[in-house]
N, C-alpha and C positions, 0 to 999 in steps of 0.2 A: 412287520406283522401284516401289512397290507391294509389295515384300517387304523385311523388315528386313535391312539390310546386315549386322548381326551374324551372321546365319546363314551368309553367305558368309565372314565374318571367321573364324568357328569352323571352317568347312570347311577353310580354309587353315591355321588353327592346328593342327588335328588332323593334317594332312599334315606340318606343320613339326615338331610335338613328338612325333608317334607316335600309334598307334591308341588308347593309354590316356591321352590328354591330360586333365589335371586342372586345375581352377582354381588350385590351389596352385602348380602348375608355371608357369602363366601369370603368377601374381602375382610370381614370382621373375624371369621373363624379360622382363616389360614394365617399362621404366623409367618411374617416375612423372612424370619431366619430359616424356616423350612425350605422356602424357595431358594435362598442363597445356598443352603447345604445341598439341596438336590442338584443344583447347577454345578457346584464344586465337585460333588461326588461323581457326577457323570461327565466331568470335563467340559461342561458347556458354559461356564462362567465367562462373561465378556472380558477379554484381555485388553482390547483397545476400546476407546470411547466410540460408541455408535449413536446414531439418532434414535435407535430403538434397542436399548440394551436387553440382554437375555432375560433379566427379571421382568421387564415389561412385556416381552414376548410371551412369557408364561401366562400372564394375565390375559393377554390377547387371545391365545389359543383356548384358554378356558372359556372366555366369552364367546368365541366363534363356535365352540361346541354347544354352549348353553343357548345361544341364539342362532342356531345353525340354519334357520330358514330366512335369515336376513343377509344382506350383502356385507362384504367386508367394510366398506365405508360406513354403513349404518351401524355396524357393531363397534367400530372405532369411535364413532360419535357418541354412542351410548356409554362406552367405556370411559371416555373423557369426562362425561358427566358424573359417573359413579366414582371414578378414581382420578380426579384432575391432576394429582401430583405424580401419577404413575405412567401416563401415556400421552405422547404428543400427537394430537389428531392430524397435524399437518404433515403427513408422511405418505409418499406415493404408494399406490396399491402394489406395484411390483416389488417395492422394498419390503412390504408386509409379507408377501408370498415367500420371498427369499429368506426372511427372518424365520418364518415357520419351518421352512425346510432345514435351515441351519440348526434350529433347536432340536428337532427330532423328537422321538417319543420317550427316550430314557428319562429325562428330567421329570416328565409328568408321571411316569410310573413310580419313580422314587418319591415324588411329592405325595402321591396317593398313599404309598406304604407308610410314610411318616405320619400323615394327617389321620389316616384311618386308625392306626394303632394308638395314637395319642388320644384321639377322641373316645375310643373304646375304653381305654384304661381310665380316663378321666371320669367317665360316667358309670363305671362298674361299682364304685364305692357304695356299699350298703345294699347291693342287689344280688349278692352271691347266695347260692343255696347250699347249706351245709359246707360252707367254705369253698365251694366250686362256682366259678363263672360258667354260665350256660350259653352254648352256641348251637347253631344248626348249620349243616351243609345243605345248600339248596341249589338246584340246577335249573337253568333256563336257556333259551335260545334268543338271539337277536338278529335282526336283518341288518345287512350292511349296504353301503352304496353299491350299485350294480356296475362293476367295472371288471375287465378281464383279469386284472391283478387280484381282486378280491375273490372272484370265482375260482381262480387257480389255487389260491392259498386256503380259503375257508371251505369251498364247496357249497353244496345246498342239499336240501332234502329231496330225495327221489321217491316218488309215490309208486305204489304197486302197478299202476297203469303205465309206468315208464316216464311219466311227466316229471320234469324237474322244477322245483320251486322258482318263482319269478325273480327272486332276489337271492344273492349269496347269503348264507347264514353262518353264524358262529355259535359255538357252544360255550356257555358261561357257568361257572360254579362260584358261589359266594360262601364265605364263612361269616354268619350273621349272629350278633349277640341277641339272645332271646329276650332279655330283660328290657333292652332299649331299641332293638331293631336297627342298631348301627351295624354297618358292614365293616368287619374287621379286616378282611382280605378277599381277594378275588383272583381267579385264573380264567383264561379264555383261550380259544384256539379253534382249530378246524372242526366243522360240524360233524364230520365222520369219525372223529376220535371218541373212543368210549369214555363215558363220564368217570369211570373208575380210575382211569389214568390221571384225569384232572384232579380227582379227589386225593389221590396219593401225593400229588404235588402240593396240596394244601396242608398236609399233615405237619410238616416242619414248622408251619406258622401258627399252629394251635398252641395257645399259651399253656403253661403248667397250671395245676390246680383248676382243672376245667372239666366240664361234662359236655360232650358233643353229641347232638342228636342227628341220626341219619334216617333217611327213608329206607324201607326194606330192600329197595333195589341196590343199595350199597353193601348188602351183607356179603362179607368176604373175610375169611380168617386172615388173609394177608394184610388187608387194609386195617382191620380193627386191632390186630395184634401189634402192628407197626405203631399205631397211635398210642396204645397203652404201655408198650414196653420202652418207647423212646420218650424222654422227658420225665417229669415228676408229677404223679397224681393226675394223669390225663386219662379220663374215663370216657366211655361211650354208651349210648342207649339206642336200640334199634328194634322195630317190630319184627317178630319172627315171621318167616314166610310160611304159607300154608303147607308146603311140602318139606319143611325142616324136620329133621330127625335127630334124636339124641338119646342118650342113656341117662335116666333119672338117678340122682345120687343120694337123695334124702326124701323122707316121706311127707314133708310139709305139703298141704293141699294146694296152696296158691303161690308159694314163695320158696323155690328150691334150686339147688345146684344141678347142672346137667353137664354131661361130657359129650362133646361133639367130635366127629371125625373130620380131619382135614382131607380134602379130596386128593387123590393121587395126582391129578393134573396140576393142582396148586403146588404140591410138594415137588413135583418134577420141575416146575418153573422156578421155585424157590426152595432149594434143599434144606435151608435152615428152619423152615416151618416145622412145628412138631406134628406127630402123627395124630394127636388128640389135643383138644383144649377145653378147659372148663369155663363156664359162664353161669350167670345167675338168670333164672327164668321167673318172671312175675306175671301171674294171670290177673288181668284187669278188665273192667267193663267201661266202654266209652260213654260219653254223655248221651249218645243215641241208643244205648243199650246193647251195643255190639261187643262181644267178648274178643279179647286179643291177648297175645302173650308178648311181653317185652323182654328182650335179652339185653344184658348189661354186664359191664365189668365191675360194677359196684357190688362187690362180693360181701361186704360187711353189713349184715342186716341191722345191727344196732346203730351204726353210724349213719346208714342210709336206709331208713325205714321204707318198706314197700308202699305204705299208705301215702307217702309224700312223693314218690318217684313219678307217678302218673301226673298228678297236679303240678309238679315242679316244672314240667315242660309244656 
């Protein structure tokens, strides 16, 4: 990937545990079995006895990302205080570097996937709306270390003046639980890649019996139909764009079905898309008095009352 996955892992952990995330808190929240499973799944479990086994290297890499402004010896010393049974502080710096390289990014990615999904499911109890867990897809950008490898892989923002951003940048999308603000999943990659492509890669990870909220920039028949037709009871909610057009199918003044045309370009790219699709439109007013229209796959008015849909998100 060109950037260490632990940086993204700790970005998500900080959002999960709060702004004052500490290694000691992580050590209590991360099940040691998750680390063992992540190493076994990715083929990185230590086969022969080392001074720094793979399990300890995982903790070291997490600590290096969390305390990235400190030197490796300083981090090892701190890690020894926090986890005295996990890391031997009397290890050469060169051995630490080699251990990090040996570990790679795959075990950290696997550990993130297991911990994030487990924490989300653990904290969803009693927080569902009408039987649906609520999520939001949120996009952001992050700066990476300035290296030729990162610039080649991730790229950077180019301004209208022709000036390129001082640091390489990556584009990041997260699937975040609205009730708890826990990050369920995340994808990231080159800055120049369209967010829609990253959003599509998140769809398979959206749980069943859920409602996912999107920004209007993600409005796409391809994206939204893929979400609702694959899986069970996976719904979406998105604000309508100002230039959205449709055919109104019933006379209700503020809560009605509409039929929308799928663009020829979208159908050419994906021939399986229908020529038209029906959605529900709900006219609402924001807390600032601004009127807007929400489009959703929640077609049943009795099961999902319009009066609750705006406040539910």
